[in-house]
N, C-alpha and C positions, 0 to 999 in steps of 0.2 A: 255194550256195557263196559265201562272202564274197570280195571282191577285196582280198587282202592287199597287193598291189603298191602301191596308193595309201596304205595305212596305213604301210607300210615307207618309202615315199618321204617321207612327212611327218615321220617320226621320225629319219631319217638325218642331217639337218642338226643336230638337237639332239645326237645322239650324237657328232658331230664336234667339239663344244665341250668344252673342258677344264673350264670352270666357267661357271655361269650364276648370277651373284650376285642375291640378293633386293634389289630397289630400296627405298630409304628412302622415307618419305612425301613428302619434299621433293626427290626425285631429279629431275635435269634430263634433257631430251632432247637428243640431238645434232641440230642443225639444219643444219649444213654441215660439209663436210670441208675442212681447210686443206691445200693441196697446194703442193709445191715441185718443179718439173720433173716433174709428173705423179705424184709419190709423196706419199702421205698422211703429213703431219708433225704434224697436230694436228686439233682439233675445235672448232667453235663450238657453244656450248650455248644452250639456251632461256633461261637466266638471264643471258645477255649475255657470259659468260666465253668467252675463247679460251684453250685449253689445248693443251699439247704431246701427242703420241701417248703418251708415257710417263706424263704426268699423267692422261690419259684412262684408261689401263689401271688405274692406282692408284685413281682415283676410282670407276671401275666396280666394282672388286673390293670397295670399301667400301660399295657400294650407292648411290653418288651419281649414277649414270646409269642410266636405265631403258631397256629394250628391247634391251640388248646382252648378249652373253656373251663369254667369253674363249676364243680358239682359239690353237693353236700350230702353227707350221710351221718346220721346220729349226731348232728351238730358240728361235725368236722368237715372242713372244706378240703378239696383235693382237685388236682388237675386231671382233665380227661381229654382225650383226642376229640377234635371236631370231625365228625364223619365227612370224608371227602371221596369215598369210593376206592381209596387206596389203603390196603391193609398194612403195607410195609412201613408206613410212617405212624402207625398206631403205637401209643406208648407201651402197650402190652407186648408189642413185637420188637421193641428196641433192645439192644444189648444191655446187659447189666454189668456194673463194676462194683466191687466192694467198697465200702466207705473207707476202709484202710488204704486201698489202692488210690482212691480219689483224694486222700489227704483230709478226710472229714472227721478223724478221731483224735 
């Protein structure tokens, strides 16, 4: 008998996503979270750009950011890591920089 609990557990995070955009060939990675008072307000990308949370959502939906999907909670959309078996690239494990350091204030 197969253990379907592990299979179900690996599919659940994908099912929770509203959208998983197909990344473009030149899609960037998120390398750091930009935070203000502990709240994510933007993202630093592998191409050197620092963008707001809203710009990140729009860019991800256009395929400009790889490894993320769009989820929604209480009517608010946000980016979430697409599960790939590697914890080190999960958004929650990325370094954080302050919005002041990132030049977003």
